[in-house]
All heavy atoms as a GROMACS GRO file, in nm:
protein
  618
    1MET      N    1   0.084  -0.118   0.000
    1MET     CA    2   0.000   0.000   0.000
    1MET      C    3   0.088   0.124   0.000
    1MET      O    4   0.179   0.134   0.081
    1MET     CB    5  -0.088   0.000   0.124
    1MET     CG    6  -0.203  -0.097   0.117
    1MET     SD    7  -0.316  -0.070   0.252
    1MET     CE    8  -0.282  -0.215   0.346
    2PRO      N    9   0.063   0.215  -0.090
    2PRO     CA   10   0.148   0.334  -0.097
    2PRO      C   11   0.114   0.437   0.010
    2PRO      O   12   0.001   0.447   0.057
    2PRO     CB   13   0.118   0.389  -0.236
    2PRO     CG   14  -0.017   0.337  -0.270
    2PRO     CD   15  -0.031   0.206  -0.198
    3ILE      N   16   0.216   0.512   0.046
    3ILE     CA   17   0.199   0.624   0.138
    3ILE      C   18   0.208   0.751   0.053
    3ILE      O   19   0.305   0.773  -0.018
    3ILE     CB   20   0.308   0.626   0.246
    3ILE    CG1   21   0.298   0.500   0.330
    3ILE    CG2   22   0.296   0.750   0.332
    3ILE    CD1   23   0.409   0.486   0.432
    4TYR      N   24   0.103   0.832   0.061
    4TYR     CA   25   0.098   0.958  -0.013
    4TYR      C   26   0.108   1.074   0.083
    4TYR      O   27   0.067   1.066   0.198
    4TYR     CB   28  -0.032   0.970  -0.093
    4TYR     CG   29  -0.044   0.874  -0.208
    4TYR    CD1   30  -0.125   0.762  -0.199
    4TYR    CD2   31   0.027   0.896  -0.325
    4TYR    CE1   32  -0.136   0.674  -0.306
    4TYR    CE2   33   0.016   0.808  -0.432
    4TYR     CZ   34  -0.066   0.697  -0.421
    4TYR     OH   35  -0.076   0.611  -0.526
    5GLU      N   36   0.163   1.185   0.033
    5GLU     CA   37   0.165   1.308   0.111
    5GLU      C   38   0.056   1.400   0.058
    5GLU      O   39   0.034   1.409  -0.062
    5GLU     CB   40   0.301   1.377   0.099
    5GLU     CG   41   0.409   1.311   0.179
    5GLU     CD   42   0.533   1.396   0.187
    5GLU    OE1   43   0.526   1.507   0.242
    5GLU    OE2   44   0.636   1.350   0.138
    6PHE      N   45  -0.011   1.466   0.151
    6PHE     CA   46  -0.118   1.559   0.118
    6PHE      C   47  -0.092   1.692   0.186
    6PHE      O   48  -0.025   1.698   0.288
    6PHE     CB   49  -0.254   1.505   0.165
    6PHE     CG   50  -0.298   1.380   0.094
    6PHE    CD1   51  -0.268   1.255   0.146
    6PHE    CD2   52  -0.368   1.388  -0.023
    6PHE    CE1   53  -0.309   1.140   0.081
    6PHE    CE2   54  -0.410   1.273  -0.089
    6PHE     CZ   55  -0.380   1.148  -0.036
    7GLN      N   56  -0.150   1.797   0.130
    7GLN     CA   57  -0.151   1.927   0.194
    7GLN      C   58  -0.294   1.974   0.203
    7GLN      O   59  -0.370   1.970   0.105
    7GLN     CB   60  -0.069   2.030   0.117
    7GLN     CG   61  -0.066   2.164   0.188
    7GLN     CD   62   0.039   2.257   0.133
    7GLN    OE1   63   0.111   2.223   0.040
    7GLN    NE2   64   0.048   2.373   0.190
    8CYS      N   65  -0.332   2.015   0.322
    8CYS     CA   66  -0.468   2.061   0.346
    8CYS      C   67  -0.484   2.204   0.294
    8CYS      O   68  -0.399   2.290   0.322
    8CYS     CB   69  -0.498   2.055   0.496
    8CYS     SG   70  -0.662   2.116   0.538
    9ASN      N   71  -0.588   2.229   0.218
    9ASN     CA   72  -0.614   2.364   0.167
    9ASN      C   73  -0.675   2.455   0.273
    9ASN      O   74  -0.678   2.576   0.254
    9ASN     CB   75  -0.706   2.359   0.045
    9ASN     CG   76  -0.634   2.308  -0.078
    9ASN    OD1   77  -0.514   2.323  -0.092
    9ASN    ND2   78  -0.708   2.243  -0.166
   10GLU      N   79  -0.722   2.400   0.382
   10GLU     CA   80  -0.784   2.480   0.488
   10GLU      C   81  -0.679   2.532   0.586
   10GLU      O   82  -0.676   2.650   0.618
   10GLU     CB   83  -0.889   2.398   0.563
   10GLU     CG   84  -0.998   2.341   0.475
   10GLU     CD   85  -1.084   2.447   0.408
   10GLU    OE1   86  -1.106   2.554   0.470
   10GLU    OE2   87  -1.128   2.425   0.295
   11CYS      N   88  -0.594   2.442   0.638
   11CYS     CA   89  -0.497   2.483   0.741
   11CYS      C   90  -0.351   2.476   0.692
   11CYS      O   91  -0.260   2.505   0.770
   11CYS     CB   92  -0.514   2.398   0.866
   11CYS     SG   93  -0.471   2.224   0.845
   12ASN      N   94  -0.328   2.438   0.567
   12ASN     CA   95  -0.196   2.430   0.505
   12ASN      C   96  -0.101   2.329   0.569
   12ASN      O   97   0.019   2.338   0.553
   12ASN     CB   98  -0.128   2.567   0.499
   12ASN     CG   99  -0.195   2.658   0.402
   12ASN    OD1  100  -0.245   2.614   0.299
   12ASN    ND2  101  -0.198   2.786   0.435
   13ARG      N  102  -0.153   2.234   0.642
   13ARG     CA  103  -0.069   2.133   0.705
   13ARG      C  104  -0.037   2.023   0.605
   13ARG      O  105  -0.122   1.982   0.527
   13ARG     CB  106  -0.139   2.071   0.824
   13ARG     CG  107  -0.054   1.964   0.889
   13ARG     CD  108  -0.109   1.922   1.022
   13ARG     NE  109  -0.014   1.832   1.085
   13ARG     CZ  110  -0.041   1.708   1.118
   13ARG    NH1  111  -0.161   1.659   1.098
   13ARG    NH2  112   0.050   1.632   1.174
   14LYS      N  113   0.089   1.976   0.605
   14LYS     CA  114   0.128   1.861   0.522
   14LYS      C  115   0.125   1.738   0.610
   14LYS      O  116   0.166   1.742   0.727
   14LYS     CB  117   0.269   1.880   0.467
   14LYS     CG  118   0.277   1.968   0.348
   14LYS     CD  119   0.417   1.964   0.290
   14LYS     CE  120   0.428   2.052   0.169
   14LYS     NZ  121   0.563   2.052   0.114
   15PHE      N  122   0.079   1.627   0.555
   15PHE     CA  123   0.076   1.503   0.629
   15PHE      C  124   0.081   1.386   0.532
   15PHE      O  125   0.058   1.400   0.413
   15PHE     CB  126  -0.049   1.494   0.718
   15PHE     CG  127  -0.178   1.491   0.642
   15PHE    CD1  128  -0.238   1.370   0.610
   15PHE    CD2  129  -0.240   1.608   0.601
   15PHE    CE1  130  -0.357   1.367   0.540
   15PHE    CE2  131  -0.359   1.605   0.531
   15PHE     CZ  132  -0.418   1.484   0.500
   16SER      N  133   0.117   1.270   0.585
   16SER     CA  134   0.123   1.148   0.506
   16SER      C  135   0.006   1.059   0.540
   16SER      O  136  -0.039   1.056   0.655
   16SER     CB  137   0.253   1.072   0.536
   16SER     OG  138   0.364   1.151   0.505
   17ALA      N  139  -0.044   0.987   0.441
   17ALA     CA  140  -0.155   0.896   0.463
   17ALA      C  141  -0.130   0.767   0.386
   17ALA      O  142  -0.086   0.770   0.271
   17ALA     CB  143  -0.286   0.959   0.419
   18LEU      N  144  -0.158   0.658   0.451
   18LEU     CA  145  -0.147   0.527   0.389
   18LEU      C  146  -0.275   0.503   0.310
   18LEU      O  147  -0.384   0.497   0.366
   18LEU     CB  148  -0.128   0.420   0.496
   18LEU     CG  149  -0.110   0.278   0.450
   18LEU    CD1  150   0.020   0.263   0.373
   18LEU    CD2  151  -0.109   0.184   0.569
   19VAL      N  152  -0.262   0.493   0.179
   19VAL     CA  153  -0.379   0.479   0.093
   19VAL      C  154  -0.365   0.346   0.019
   19VAL      O  155  -0.266   0.322  -0.049
   19VAL     CB  156  -0.388   0.595  -0.008
   19VAL    CG1  157  -0.507   0.578  -0.099
   19VAL    CG2  158  -0.393   0.727   0.064
   20GLY      N  159  -0.465   0.262   0.034
   20GLY     CA  160  -0.456   0.132  -0.030
   20GLY      C  161  -0.589   0.088  -0.086
   20GLY      O  162  -0.690   0.156  -0.076
   21VAL      N  163  -0.588  -0.027  -0.146
   21VAL     CA  164  -0.709  -0.085  -0.202
   21VAL      C  165  -0.771  -0.174  -0.095
   21VAL      O  166  -0.723  -0.283  -0.067
   21VAL     CB  167  -0.677  -0.166  -0.328
   21VAL    CG1  168  -0.802  -0.225  -0.387
   21VAL    CG2  169  -0.605  -0.080  -0.429
   22VAL      N  170  -0.875  -0.123  -0.033
   22VAL     CA  171  -0.946  -0.199   0.070
   22VAL      C  172  -1.095  -0.190   0.042
   22VAL      O  173  -1.141  -0.103  -0.032
   22VAL     CB  174  -0.915  -0.148   0.212
   22VAL    CG1  175  -0.771  -0.175   0.248
   22VAL    CG2  176  -0.945   0.000   0.226
   23VAL      N  177  -1.171  -0.276   0.105
   23VAL     CA  178  -1.314  -0.283   0.078
   23VAL      C  179  -1.384  -0.154   0.118
   23VAL      O  180  -1.460  -0.096   0.041
   23VAL     CB  181  -1.375  -0.403   0.153
   23VAL    CG1  182  -1.525  -0.406   0.134
   23VAL    CG2  183  -1.314  -0.532   0.103
   24ASN      N  184  -1.361  -0.106   0.238
   24ASN     CA  185  -1.428   0.014   0.288
   24ASN      C  186  -1.332   0.132   0.291
   24ASN      O  187  -1.310   0.193   0.395
   24ASN     CB  188  -1.484  -0.011   0.428
   24ASN     CG  189  -1.591  -0.118   0.428
   24ASN    OD1  190  -1.665  -0.130   0.331
   24ASN    ND2  191  -1.598  -0.197   0.532
   25SER      N  192  -1.275   0.166   0.178
   25SER     CA  193  -1.178   0.274   0.176
   25SER      C  194  -1.249   0.410   0.187
   25SER      O  195  -1.356   0.430   0.133
   25SER     CB  196  -1.093   0.269   0.049
   25SER     OG  197  -1.174   0.291  -0.064
   26ARG      N  198  -1.184   0.499   0.260
   26ARG     CA  199  -1.235   0.636   0.276
   26ARG      C  200  -1.130   0.732   0.222
   26ARG      O  201  -1.012   0.701   0.222
   26ARG     CB  202  -1.258   0.668   0.424
   26ARG     CG  203  -1.366   0.586   0.488
   26ARG     CD  204  -1.386   0.627   0.633
   26ARG     NE  205  -1.262   0.600   0.708
   26ARG     CZ  206  -1.227   0.662   0.818
   26ARG    NH1  207  -1.302   0.755   0.870
   26ARG    NH2  208  -1.115   0.633   0.879
   27LYS      N  209  -1.174   0.848   0.179
   27LYS     CA  210  -1.079   0.951   0.139
   27LYS      C  211  -1.007   1.000   0.263
   27LYS      O  212  -1.067   1.011   0.370
   27LYS     CB  213  -1.152   1.067   0.070
   27LYS     CG  214  -1.204   1.032  -0.066
   27LYS     CD  215  -1.258   1.154  -0.134
   27LYS     CE  216  -1.304   1.120  -0.275
   27LYS     NZ  217  -1.349   1.237  -0.347
   28PRO      N  218  -0.879   1.033   0.249
   28PRO     CA  219  -0.806   1.083   0.366
   28PRO      C  220  -0.859   1.218   0.411
   28PRO      O  221  -0.909   1.297   0.330
   28PRO     CB  222  -0.662   1.093   0.318
   28PRO     CG  223  -0.667   1.084   0.171
   28PRO     CD  224  -0.795   1.020   0.132
   29THR      N  225  -0.849   1.245   0.538
   29THR     CA  226  -0.888   1.374   0.596
   29THR      C  227  -0.770   1.432   0.671
   29THR      O  228  -0.683   1.359   0.718
   29THR     CB  229  -1.007   1.359   0.692
   29THR    OG1  230  -0.969   1.270   0.797
   29THR    CG2  231  -1.129   1.306   0.621
   30CYS      N  232  -0.768   1.562   0.684
   30CYS     CA  233  -0.662   1.631   0.754
   30CYS      C  234  -0.669   1.595   0.903
   30CYS      O  235  -0.775   1.606   0.965
   30CYS     CB  236  -0.676   1.781   0.736
   30CYS     SG  237  -0.554   1.877   0.828
   31PRO      N  238  -0.558   1.553   0.963
   31PRO     CA  239  -0.560   1.518   1.105
   31PRO      C  240  -0.576   1.640   1.196
   31PRO      O  241  -0.615   1.625   1.311
   31PRO     CB  242  -0.426   1.450   1.128
   31PRO     CG  243  -0.340   1.486   1.013
   31PRO     CD  244  -0.430   1.523   0.900
   32THR      N  245  -0.549   1.759   1.145
   32THR     CA  246  -0.560   1.880   1.227
   32THR      C  247  -0.701   1.936   1.227
   32THR      O  248  -0.760   1.960   1.332
   32THR     CB  249  -0.462   1.988   1.178
   32THR    OG1  250  -0.330   1.934   1.181
   32THR    CG2  251  -0.467   2.111   1.265
   33CYS      N  252  -0.758   1.958   1.106
   33CYS     CA  253  -0.888   2.024   1.098
   33CYS      C  254  -0.999   1.935   1.041
   33CYS      O  255  -1.112   1.981   1.024
   33CYS     CB  256  -0.876   2.152   1.016
   33CYS     SG  257  -0.840   2.124   0.842
   34SER      N  258  -0.968   1.811   1.009
   34SER     CA  259  -1.063   1.712   0.956
   34SER      C  260  -1.122   1.750   0.821
   34SER      O  261  -1.226   1.698   0.782
   34SER     CB  262  -1.175   1.687   1.056
   34SER     OG  263  -1.123   1.639   1.177
   35SER      N  264  -1.056   1.838   0.749
   35SER     CA  265  -1.104   1.879   0.618
   35SER      C  266  -1.075   1.770   0.515
   35SER      O  267  -0.977   1.695   0.526
   35SER     CB  268  -1.035   2.009   0.576
   35SER     OG  269  -1.066   2.042   0.443
   36ILE      N  270  -1.159   1.764   0.412
   36ILE     CA  271  -1.133   1.673   0.300
   36ILE      C  272  -1.086   1.750   0.177
   36ILE      O  273  -1.066   1.693   0.071
   36ILE     CB  274  -1.258   1.589   0.266
   36ILE    CG1  275  -1.375   1.678   0.229
   36ILE    CG2  276  -1.291   1.493   0.377
   36ILE    CD1  277  -1.492   1.603   0.171
   37ASN      N  278  -1.066   1.881   0.192
   37ASN     CA  279  -1.018   1.968   0.086
   37ASN      C  280  -0.865   1.956   0.081
   37ASN      O  281  -0.794   2.039   0.136
   37ASN     CB  282  -1.063   2.111   0.111
   37ASN     CG  283  -1.031   2.202  -0.004
   37ASN    OD1  284  -0.986   2.158  -0.110
   37ASN    ND2  285  -1.052   2.332   0.017
   38LEU      N  286  -0.814   1.850   0.015
   38LEU     CA  287  -0.672   1.818   0.016
   38LEU      C  288  -0.614   1.819  -0.124
   38LEU      O  289  -0.685   1.799  -0.222
   38LEU     CB  290  -0.651   1.679   0.077
   38LEU     CG  291  -0.713   1.653   0.212
   38LEU    CD1  292  -0.696   1.507   0.248
   38LEU    CD2  293  -0.652   1.741   0.318
   39VAL      N  294  -0.485   1.839  -0.131
   39VAL     CA  295  -0.410   1.832  -0.256
   39VAL      C  296  -0.299   1.730  -0.236
   39VAL      O  297  -0.228   1.734  -0.135
   39VAL     CB  298  -0.350   1.969  -0.292
   39VAL    CG1  299  -0.262   1.958  -0.416
   39VAL    CG2  300  -0.458   2.072  -0.313
   40LYS      N  301  -0.284   1.639  -0.332
   40LYS     CA  302  -0.176   1.541  -0.325
   40LYS      C  303  -0.045   1.612  -0.361
   40LYS      O  304  -0.036   1.682  -0.461
   40LYS     CB  305  -0.202   1.426  -0.420
   40LYS     CG  306  -0.123   1.302  -0.388
   40LYS     CD  307  -0.150   1.190  -0.485
   40LYS     CE  308  -0.284   1.127  -0.461
   40LYS     NZ  309  -0.303   1.005  -0.541
   41VAL      N  310   0.057   1.593  -0.278
   41VAL     CA  311   0.185   1.660  -0.295
   41VAL      C  312   0.288   1.559  -0.346
   41VAL      O  313   0.288   1.443  -0.304
   41VAL     CB  314   0.233   1.720  -0.160
   41VAL    CG1  315   0.367   1.788  -0.174
   41VAL    CG2  316   0.130   1.815  -0.104
   42VAL      N  317   0.375   1.603  -0.435
   42VAL     CA  318   0.483   1.517  -0.482
   42VAL      C  319   0.585   1.509  -0.370
   42VAL      O  320   0.636   1.610  -0.323
   42VAL     CB  321   0.548   1.574  -0.610
   42VAL    CG1  322   0.666   1.489  -0.652
   42VAL    CG2  323   0.446   1.585  -0.720
   43SER      N  324   0.613   1.388  -0.326
   43SER     CA  325   0.705   1.371  -0.214
   43SER      C  326   0.840   1.322  -0.262
   43SER      O  327   0.855   1.271  -0.373
   43SER     CB  328   0.646   1.274  -0.113
   43SER     OG  329   0.619   1.150  -0.174
   44ARG      N  330   0.938   1.337  -0.174
   44ARG     CA  331   1.072   1.289  -0.205
   44ARG      C  332   1.077   1.138  -0.187
   44ARG      O  333   0.996   1.080  -0.117
   44ARG     CB  334   1.174   1.353  -0.112
   44ARG     CG  335   1.177   1.504  -0.126
   44ARG     CD  336   1.288   1.569  -0.053
   44ARG     NE  337   1.304   1.525   0.084
   44ARG     CZ  338   1.408   1.553   0.160
   44ARG    NH1  339   1.504   1.627   0.112
   44ARG    NH2  340   1.416   1.511   0.283
   45PHE      N  341   1.172   1.077  -0.251
   45PHE     CA  342   1.188   0.934  -0.236
   45PHE      C  343   1.334   0.906  -0.202
   45PHE      O  344   1.421   0.991  -0.218
   45PHE     CB  345   1.147   0.858  -0.363
   45PHE     CG  346   1.228   0.893  -0.484
   45PHE    CD1  347   1.340   0.817  -0.515
   45PHE    CD2  348   1.195   1.000  -0.564
   45PHE    CE1  349   1.416   0.848  -0.626
   45PHE    CE2  350   1.270   1.031  -0.675
   45PHE     CZ  351   1.381   0.955  -0.706
   46SER      N  352   1.361   0.788  -0.155
   46SER     CA  353   1.498   0.753  -0.121
   46SER      C  354   1.540   0.629  -0.198
   46SER      O  355   1.458   0.550  -0.243
   46SER     CB  356   1.511   0.728   0.030
   46SER     OG  357   1.434   0.615   0.065
   47ARG      N  358   1.668   0.616  -0.211
   47ARG     CA  359   1.725   0.500  -0.278
   47ARG      C  360   1.819   0.434  -0.180
   47ARG      O  361   1.908   0.497  -0.123
   47ARG     CB  362   1.801   0.545  -0.402
   47ARG     CG  363   1.868   0.431  -0.477
   47ARG     CD  364   1.936   0.482  -0.602
   47ARG     NE  365   2.046   0.570  -0.572
   47ARG     CZ  366   2.175   0.532  -0.573
   47ARG    NH1  367   2.206   0.409  -0.600
   47ARG    NH2  368   2.269   0.618  -0.547
   48VAL      N  369   1.801   0.307  -0.159
   48VAL     CA  370   1.885   0.233  -0.066
   48VAL      C  371   2.015   0.198  -0.137
   48VAL      O  372   2.015   0.142  -0.246
   48VAL     CB  373   1.814   0.104  -0.018
   48VAL    CG1  374   1.903   0.028   0.076
   48VAL    CG2  375   1.682   0.139   0.047
   49ARG      N  376   2.125   0.237  -0.073
   49ARG     CA  377   2.256   0.206  -0.128
   49ARG      C  378   2.326   0.109  -0.036
   49ARG      O  379   2.309   0.114   0.085
   49ARG     CB  380   2.342   0.332  -0.140
   49ARG     CG  381   2.286   0.432  -0.234
   49ARG     CD  382   2.372   0.554  -0.254
   49ARG     NE  383   2.473   0.576  -0.154
   49ARG     CZ  384   2.573   0.662  -0.167
   49ARG    NH1  385   2.582   0.734  -0.274
   49ARG    NH2  386   2.661   0.680  -0.074
   50SER      N  387   2.408   0.026  -0.094
   50SER     CA  388   2.484  -0.067  -0.011
   50SER      C  389   2.600   0.009   0.055
   50SER      O  390   2.639   0.118   0.012
   50SER     CB  391   2.539  -0.182  -0.096
   50SER     OG  392   2.641  -0.136  -0.181
   51GLU      N  393   2.656  -0.051   0.158
   51GLU     CA  394   2.770   0.011   0.226
   51GLU      C  395   2.889   0.023   0.132
   51GLU      O  396   2.962   0.121   0.136
   51GLU     CB  397   2.807  -0.072   0.349
   51GLU     CG  398   2.913  -0.010   0.434
   51GLU     CD  399   2.940  -0.089   0.560
   51GLU    OE1  400   2.855  -0.167   0.602
   51GLU    OE2  401   3.050  -0.070   0.616
   52ASP      N  402   2.906  -0.076   0.044
   52ASP     CA  403   3.016  -0.072  -0.053
   52ASP      C  404   3.002   0.046  -0.149
   52ASP      O  405   3.100   0.114  -0.180
   52ASP     CB  406   3.023  -0.202  -0.133
   52ASP     CG  407   3.071  -0.320  -0.050
   52ASP    OD1  408   3.140  -0.296   0.053
   52ASP    OD2  409   3.039  -0.434  -0.086
   53ASP      N  410   2.878   0.075  -0.194
   53ASP     CA  411   2.856   0.190  -0.282
   53ASP      C  412   2.889   0.321  -0.211
   53ASP      O  413   2.949   0.411  -0.269
   53ASP     CB  414   2.712   0.194  -0.331
   53ASP     CG  415   2.681   0.086  -0.432
   53ASP    OD1  416   2.775   0.031  -0.493
   53ASP    OD2  417   2.561   0.055  -0.450
   54ALA      N  418   2.849   0.333  -0.086
   54ALA     CA  419   2.877   0.454  -0.010
   54ALA      C  420   3.027   0.473   0.010
   54ALA      O  421   3.080   0.584  -0.004
   54ALA     CB  422   2.806   0.449   0.125
   55LEU      N  423   3.099   0.366   0.040
   55LEU     CA  424   3.244   0.375   0.057
   55LEU      C  425   3.313   0.406  -0.075
   55LEU      O  426   3.412   0.480  -0.077
   55LEU     CB  427   3.298   0.245   0.117
   55LEU     CG  428   3.258   0.220   0.263
   55LEU    CD1  429   3.304   0.082   0.307
   55LEU    CD2  430   3.314   0.327   0.354
   56ASP      N  431   3.263   0.350  -0.185
   56ASP     CA  432   3.321   0.382  -0.316
   56ASP      C  433   3.305   0.530  -0.349
   56ASP      O  434   3.395   0.592  -0.405
   56ASP     CB  435   3.256   0.298  -0.426
   56ASP     CG  436   3.302   0.152  -0.424
   56ASP    OD1  437   3.406   0.124  -0.359
   56ASP    OD2  438   3.234   0.069  -0.486
   57ASP      N  439   3.191   0.589  -0.314
   57ASP     CA  440   3.170   0.732  -0.337
   57ASP      C  441   3.268   0.815  -0.254
   57ASP      O  442   3.317   0.919  -0.300
   57ASP     CB  443   3.027   0.772  -0.303
   57ASP     CG  444   2.930   0.734  -0.413
   57ASP    OD1  445   2.976   0.697  -0.523
   57ASP    OD2  446   2.808   0.742  -0.387
   58LEU      N  447   3.295   0.773  -0.132
   58LEU     CA  448   3.391   0.846  -0.049
   58LEU      C  449   3.532   0.835  -0.105
   58LEU      O  450   3.613   0.927  -0.091
   58LEU     CB  451   3.388   0.792   0.094
   58LEU     CG  452   3.266   0.830   0.177
   58LEU    CD1  453   3.270   0.757   0.311
   58LEU    CD2  454   3.259   0.979   0.199
   59ALA      N  455   3.565   0.722  -0.168
   59ALA     CA  456   3.699   0.701  -0.221
   59ALA      C  457   3.721   0.770  -0.356
   59ALA      O  458   3.835   0.787  -0.398
   59ALA     CB  459   3.726   0.552  -0.235
   60ASP      N  460   3.615   0.812  -0.423
   60ASP     CA  461   3.626   0.874  -0.554
   60ASP      C  462   3.675   1.018  -0.538
   60ASP      O  463   3.603   1.105  -0.490
   60ASP     CB  464   3.491   0.870  -0.625
   60ASP     CG  465   3.498   0.917  -0.768
   60ASP    OD1  466   3.611   0.944  -0.818
   60ASP    OD2  467   3.392   0.927  -0.832
   61ARG      N  468   3.797   1.045  -0.580
   61ARG     CA  469   3.858   1.177  -0.561
   61ARG      C  470   3.790   1.285  -0.646
   61ARG      O  471   3.797   1.402  -0.612
   61ARG     CB  472   4.006   1.171  -0.591
   61ARG     CG  473   4.083   1.083  -0.493
   61ARG     CD  474   4.232   1.085  -0.521
   61ARG     NE  475   4.292   1.215  -0.508
   61ARG     CZ  476   4.336   1.268  -0.394
   61ARG    NH1  477   4.322   1.201  -0.283
   61ARG    NH2  478   4.392   1.386  -0.392
   62SER      N  479   3.724   1.247  -0.754
   62SER     CA  480   3.661   1.348  -0.840
   62SER      C  481   3.546   1.419  -0.768
   62SER      O  482   3.508   1.529  -0.807
   62SER     CB  483   3.612   1.285  -0.970
   62SER     OG  484   3.506   1.194  -0.943
   63ASN      N  485   3.492   1.358  -0.662
   63ASN     CA  486   3.385   1.422  -0.587
   63ASN      C  487   3.437   1.537  -0.501
   63ASN      O  488   3.359   1.618  -0.452
   63ASN     CB  489   3.315   1.321  -0.496
   63ASN     CG  490   3.238   1.218  -0.572
   63ASN    OD1  491   3.200   1.241  -0.686
   63ASN    ND2  492   3.215   1.103  -0.511
   64TYR      N  493   3.570   1.547  -0.484
   64TYR     CA  494   3.626   1.645  -0.392
   64TYR      C  495   3.705   1.755  -0.461
   64TYR      O  496   3.771   1.834  -0.394
   64TYR     CB  497   3.715   1.574  -0.290
   64TYR     CG  498   3.642   1.466  -0.216
   64TYR    CD1  499   3.670   1.332  -0.238
   64TYR    CD2  500   3.540   1.498  -0.127
   64TYR    CE1  501   3.600   1.232  -0.172
   64TYR    CE2  502   3.470   1.400  -0.060
   64TYR     CZ  503   3.502   1.267  -0.083
   64TYR     OH  504   3.432   1.170  -0.019
   65ASP      N  505   3.698   1.764  -0.593
   65ASP     CA  506   3.772   1.868  -0.664
   65ASP      C  507   3.727   2.007  -0.623
   65ASP      O  508   3.809   2.095  -0.599
   65ASP     CB  509   3.758   1.852  -0.816
   65ASP     CG  510   3.834   1.731  -0.868
   65ASP    OD1  511   3.924   1.683  -0.797
   65ASP    OD2  512   3.801   1.685  -0.980
   66GLU      N  513   3.597   2.029  -0.613
   66GLU     CA  514   3.545   2.160  -0.573
   66GLU      C  515   3.582   2.191  -0.429
   66GLU      O  516   3.616   2.304  -0.396
   66GLU     CB  517   3.394   2.164  -0.590
   66GLU     CG  518   3.334   2.297  -0.549
   66GLU     CD  519   3.183   2.296  -0.546
   66GLU    OE1  520   3.121   2.192  -0.569
   66GLU    OE2  521   3.126   2.402  -0.517
   67ILE      N  522   3.578   2.091  -0.344
   67ILE     CA  523   3.607   2.112  -0.202
   67ILE      C  524   3.751   2.155  -0.183
   67ILE      O  525   3.781   2.239  -0.098
   67ILE     CB  526   3.577   1.983  -0.122
   67ILE    CG1  527   3.428   1.955  -0.126
   67ILE    CG2  528   3.625   1.992   0.020
   67ILE    CD1  529   3.388   1.820  -0.070
   68ALA      N  530   3.842   2.101  -0.263
   68ALA     CA  531   3.984   2.134  -0.248
   68ALA      C  532   4.014   2.277  -0.287
   68ALA      O  533   4.110   2.336  -0.237
   68ALA     CB  534   4.068   2.038  -0.331
   69THR      N  535   3.933   2.337  -0.374
   69THR     CA  536   3.963   2.472  -0.422
   69THR      C  537   3.871   2.580  -0.367
   69THR      O  538   3.902   2.698  -0.379
   69THR     CB  539   3.954   2.476  -0.576
   69THR    OG1  540   3.823   2.435  -0.614
   69THR    CG2  541   4.056   2.383  -0.638
   70ASP      N  542   3.761   2.542  -0.304
   70ASP     CA  543   3.663   2.639  -0.257
   70ASP      C  544   3.642   2.626  -0.106
   70ASP      O  545   3.587   2.526  -0.059
   70ASP     CB  546   3.530   2.617  -0.330
   70ASP     CG  547   3.426   2.721  -0.295
   70ASP    OD1  548   3.460   2.824  -0.231
   70ASP    OD2  549   3.308   2.699  -0.329
   71PRO      N  550   3.685   2.726  -0.028
   71PRO     CA  551   3.670   2.717   0.119
   71PRO      C  552   3.524   2.706   0.164
   71PRO      O  553   3.494   2.636   0.262
   71PRO     CB  554   3.732   2.846   0.170
   71PRO     CG  555   3.819   2.895   0.059
   71PRO     CD  556   3.759   2.843  -0.067
   72LYS      N  557   3.432   2.769   0.093
   72LYS     CA  558   3.291   2.759   0.130
   72LYS      C  559   3.239   2.617   0.110
   72LYS      O  560   3.161   2.564   0.190
   72LYS     CB  561   3.206   2.858   0.051
   72LYS     CG  562   3.230   3.002   0.091
   72LYS     CD  563   3.141   3.095   0.011
   72LYS     CE  564   3.169   3.239   0.050
   72LYS     NZ  565   3.088   3.333  -0.027
   73ALA      N  566   3.283   2.552   0.000
   73ALA     CA  567   3.244   2.413  -0.024
   73ALA      C  568   3.302   2.323   0.083
   73ALA      O  569   3.237   2.228   0.128
   73ALA     CB  570   3.291   2.368  -0.162
   74MET      N  571   3.423   2.352   0.130
   74MET     CA  572   3.484   2.273   0.238
   74MET      C  573   3.404   2.288   0.366
   74MET      O  574   3.380   2.192   0.436
   74MET     CB  575   3.629   2.318   0.260
   74MET     CG  576   3.697   2.250   0.377
   74MET     SD  577   3.710   2.073   0.359
   74MET     CE  578   3.864   2.061   0.274
   75ARG      N  579   3.359   2.409   0.396
   75ARG     CA  580   3.278   2.433   0.516
   75ARG      C  581   3.147   2.355   0.509
   75ARG      O  582   3.104   2.294   0.607
   75ARG     CB  583   3.251   2.582   0.532
   75ARG     CG  584   3.185   2.614   0.664
   75ARG     CD  585   3.165   2.763   0.692
   75ARG     NE  586   3.248   2.850   0.614
   75ARG     CZ  587   3.202   2.952   0.543
   75ARG    NH1  588   3.075   2.981   0.540
   75ARG    NH2  589   3.284   3.029   0.474
   76ARG      N  590   3.082   2.354   0.393
   76ARG     CA  591   2.957   2.279   0.377
   76ARG      C  592   2.981   2.129   0.393
   76ARG      O  593   2.901   2.057   0.451
   76ARG     CB  594   2.893   2.308   0.240
   76ARG     CG  595   2.826   2.442   0.231
   76ARG     CD  596   2.743   2.452   0.104
   76ARG     NE  597   2.821   2.427  -0.017
   76ARG     CZ  598   2.882   2.520  -0.090
   76ARG    NH1  599   2.876   2.645  -0.053
   76ARG    NH2  600   2.949   2.486  -0.198
   77PHE      N  601   3.094   2.081   0.340
   77PHE     CA  602   3.127   1.940   0.348
   77PHE      C  603   3.150   1.896   0.492
   77PHE      O  604   3.102   1.792   0.535
   77PHE     CB  605   3.251   1.910   0.264
   77PHE     CG  606   3.299   1.768   0.275
   77PHE    CD1  607   3.229   1.666   0.214
   77PHE    CD2  608   3.413   1.738   0.346
   77PHE    CE1  609   3.272   1.535   0.223
   77PHE    CE2  610   3.456   1.607   0.357
   77PHE     CZ  611   3.387   1.507   0.295
   78VAL      N  612   3.221   1.978   0.567
   78VAL     CA  613   3.252   1.943   0.707
   78VAL      C  614   3.129   1.961   0.791
   78VAL      O  615   3.092   1.884   0.871
   78VAL     CB  616   3.368   2.030   0.759
   78VAL    CG1  617   3.389   2.009   0.907
   78VAL    CG2  618   3.494   2.001   0.682
   0.00000   0.00000   0.00000
């Protein structure tokens, strides 16, 4: 069952709702004001990486070219 993000048009609150195919399905309502005046929001997603992939990215020196020459980039990195 997918989890969707919604934004309430009444109180502007963002929230997630588990929406699936069930016999007695109801439209989601805002948990704050109980409104059904909602807009589906495009949410971020994540990608699971293996530990080896993460370590390979750290070992790749080309990722650090900007950091070596730009002090602000170094500050953001640290």
